[in-house]
N, C-alpha and C positions, 0 to 999 in steps of 0.2 A: 315233578318230578319229586321224587324221595329221595331223602338222607337220613339214614338213622346214624346218630354219632354219638362215640363214648369218650372218654377220657376221663384221667383222677381229677381230684380235689387236689385245683391250684395249679391245674394247668393251665390255667389261661381261653383255656374253650371257649366263655359265656365272653368272656372281654373280644374273643375273635368274631363272634356269631354278630357284637355287636355293629364290628369295622363292617363284615358282610353284608348285613343289612342297609347300612347307609351306600355301600359301595354300590349295590343294583340299584338303591334307588336312582342313586346320581346316574347309573347306567341306564334307566325306564325300565327296569324290571320287579317286577313284584316277588317277596319272599318274605316267608312267615318262621319265625322260629319260635317251637316249642320248647320249654324250660321244664320238663318234666319234676325234676326235684322241686323247685320253686313250687311249681303248681301242687304239688303232693301237700307243700305246709301249709299251702292257703286254702286249701280243700277240708285240710283240717282243723282248719281255724273255722271255717263257716261250720261245720258239722261238731263246736265246742270240743274235737279232743285236743285234750292239750301235747301237742307237736313242736315242739322248740333246733333252731337252725343247731344249737349246739346240743342237744340232747337226743336228736332224732333216732341217731342207730342205736339207742339204748330202749327202742319202744318192741313192744311183743312183734316175731317176723308175720303171724297172720293181721295183725292191724295196718303193717307198713303195706302185707299187700294186698287188701281189699280198698288202702288209699288208691294206692300205685295203680290197682284195675280200674278204680273210677277216673283215675284221672288217663288210662288211656282209653277209655273209654271215650272221652269226650273230646280225647285229641282225634279219633276215629273217625264222631258224629261231625267233626268240622277237616276234616281231608276233603273229601268229592268235592264239595263247594271253592276251595281254595283251588283245587287242581282244574274244573271246571273256565275259573278266573286268572290263569297261566298263573299260577302262583307258586315259585319253588318251596319248598317244605324242609324244614330243617327239626331234627327229634332231637334233642339233647337229655340222653341216658348214661349207665353207668352202667358197667359188665361187672364190677365187683367195687366190694365195697371193705377197707381197710379200715378199722377198728378195736380197740386195745388190743390190739398183735395180734386180731385173729382177719383170714380173708375174708370176708361172707359173699357169698354169691346174689348179682343182681341184676342178670338173664332172666328175663320171662319169653321163654321163646313163643308161647300161645299170642301174644300179644305181638312180638317182634314178626313172628311170622303173616299177623294180619294187617299189620302196617305196610309191606307187600314192599318195602324201600328198595328203592332201582339202586341203591348203593348202596354199604357202610363207611365211616368216617371213626377214624382213630385220634383225637389231636393228639400230642407227646410235646413234652417240652424237657429242660434240664433240669435235671434233679435241686441245682443250687438254686433254680429259679421259682422251682417247686416251693421248696423248702422255705424260701422268703415269704412267700405269698402266704402259705398254710403257718408262719407263726404268727402273724397278723391278726390271725382267728383264734380265740381261746377255744372253739372248738378241736381242737388237735395240739392244746398244748403239752399233754399228755406224752405225745409224739415229741418234745424236746426237756423233759427230764433233766434236769441235772445230772441225775445221778447215774445216768443211762450210756454207753460209751460217745466218744465223740462224733462214731460217723454214722452214730444208729437211722437217725432221722432219714439223709443221705442214703441209705443204703437199703432200707424200707420205703422210701421213695420211689428207689429203681425198682424194684422187687414188684413194688402196686403199680408200677408204670408197665411191664413187663406184662403181669398177669393180666392188664385191664386189655392189652393188646393182643392176647393169646384167647382169650375168650371173646372178645368182637370176632376176631379173627374165623374161630368155630362157627361161631355164629352166623357170619357172613358162609361159610362154606355151604354150609349145613343148608343155609336158606339159596344156593348157589347164586351169590350177588358178588359184586366186585368189592373187595375193601383198599381203602386210600390210608394211608398215615399224611397226615398234614401236622408240618413244626407250628406250635400253636401262636409262636409271633412270628409269622413267615406274612405274605402280601395275602390278603382277603382276595384277592383275583383268584387264585388255586380255587376255591371254592366255587365263583362264582363262574370259573370255564368249567368245571365239572358239571353244573347243574346247565349251563347254558351255552356253552361250547366245549361237548365232551370229545368231541371231530378234534381237538388237537393233542398232538403229542405232547409227554408227561418226561423229561430229560433232567437228568441232575447234574450239577455244577461241582464238580472237582478242583482243590485249591491246597497250594500247601500254608495254608492259614497258620498250623504253629510257628513256622518259621518266618511267620513275614508281619511276629508285633514288632512292637518299639516305631518312637518319633522317624526312626531311616526309613521305613519301609512304608511312609505314608503315601508317598504315590501310586506304588504298586496297590496299596487296598483300594487308593481312591480308582487304578483302573478295572480291580474286579467288580467295584461299584457299578462304575458304566457299561462293560460287559454285560452285568446280569441281572443291569435292564435294558437293554438290546434285547435278550435273549426272552426276556416276561412279556415282548410286544408279542411274537412269533409262537412260545409253546409256553405251556406250566412247566415253571420251574421250580425245582428241588432244591432249595440252597441250604447245606446243612448248619452254615453260619448262624441260620433262623433258633438252632435247638443249640447251638454250641457256645456260651458265653463261659465257660471256664477257662479259667487262667490258667498262663503256659505251665506253672506250676506244676498243677494239678494234670498238667498230659504230659508232661516230659521230667517230673519229680523222679530220682533213684530211687526214693521210698514211696513207690507208686501204694497206690491203694488198687488191688487188681477188680476190686467193684466196680469202681468207676471207669477204669479203663478198660473193661471187658463188655460194660454197658454201652458205652463212647464204641467201639468198634459192634457189638452185634446190635447196635440201633440202628445205623447207617447201612451196614450187609443185607441186614436181616430185614427192616423197615420201610426203611427211604429206597433205597436201590433197586428191589422188585417190582416193582411199578410203574419203573420208568423203561423207556423205550431204547434210552440212550445215555451215554455220558460226556461232559467235556472236561477236561481235564487242563486248565488253564494254570499258565508257569507266568507271571508276567514280570518273574526274573528267574534266573538261573540257582535253583535250591534241588536239595533233597528231601524230598516227602515219600515216605513208606505208605501215610495212611493214603494217598492220592494213587498210586501206584497199585495199592493191591483193591481200594475199589475198579478202580478200570478192570483190574485182572475178574473180580468178580462179576463186572456186564459183562464181560467180553467173554467170561467161560459158561454165562447164563444166554449167550447170543444175541446181545444188545448189541448198538452200534455203540463205537468208541472214537472217538477224533481226541488229539492233543493237540497242545499249541502251548510248543520252546521252543524259548530262544535260542538256543547254546549249543553248539555240540557234546558238553560233559555230562556224562550218565547217559549218553544215546548206546549203552548197552543192550544186547539183542533181550537182558532182561527186564528194560526198562519199556525200550519200544514194542516188544510182541506183546503188548495188550494194548495197542492201538490201532483201528483200521487204517488211518490214515492222521497223519502230523502234518501244522503249519508253522511257522516259523514266528507270526504272531495272527493278530485276531483278525485285523484288517482282512489278510488272506484267507482263514477261516469262513469269514460272514460271508462272502458270498457262492462258498464253497456250499455250506450248511445251506442257505437259502432255495440252490439249484440241487439239492440234497431232499429236502422237505416237499418240492415241486415235483420231482422225480418220482418220488417215494405216494405219492397223494393226485399228481394230475395238476391240482387248481388249488393246491395247499397257500400258497402268499396270498392269491387275489383273493381266496376264501377269508385269511385276518384280514387283509385291508377292507374287506367290503362290511365285515364282522365289525371291525373298527369303526367304522363312518355309522351304522346302523345304529348305534348309541353314545356317537362320540367318545369313545373310551382312551381317545391318541393320549389325553391328560392324563390318565393311569397308570402309564405305563404297564 
């Protein structure tokens, strides 16, 4: 299978790809990652064309296009042998460049169509994480100029990430392929299963994370961790915690940054949730969570299955329970029902999970 992956600079997609390769190898599977950007720079050096990582986007458009075409031809030449050998192929590209206050197109429909990917992947990350990564590179020092407004870099990164997603989405729709959005800080098992176990269901895990910070909620957070590990054994789990290391102050501040807040909401509701078969809303204790309720509402209204685990009777108004197909008092009662639901829907789903785990000794990976 072939996947075409996009993600903005500093998103962590290269680091994710390395983890994916190691994970696949440990499971006895073959995988190959093509980093088109690095290949372009190396090809330019071989041709004695002066291209540097710091100033590559200053290069003439025709020069970049010619180098990119050569790289794509090289990848196309290797793909048939890799597929014949049973290798999963991941091609890392950009859909949009952001350079000196301008968005520049990077989609090459000719070659993207020639690659004929089985699916697309867009890697996303929290804007804070991306900013910290870019600040370490001289290539992006202009983005953090002290004369710019305090939130300039943060907001441009959010815009850039949205542009990258939208252009990838348009390309995937044009080529009639599925697009998956993966948190770059998430488990490498997500991409592994999209390649090697595409029959697994995709589920979103919602939780009142904003209201469970602090030492007093340490046990509750540990329960969420344990519950997530259990779910990952059976489904492809989309966990918003992997893309949300924002501070409590940023999420709840009375002097809110509307750009940050709008992107947090849009990311979860528009990017992550639509690809999921359903959602589990897990409350390890009785607290209120407007975000979790909105997420379940979105899944419910887009005809996904919604489960709610809630330990008490408080907040159980019609406007809270409306968005849950089934409600449980604790995770123990939910687990048996969830496994039964998967089997009822697919026939032998749990048996297939167990056989798959044994085939590559994947139990140790969760």
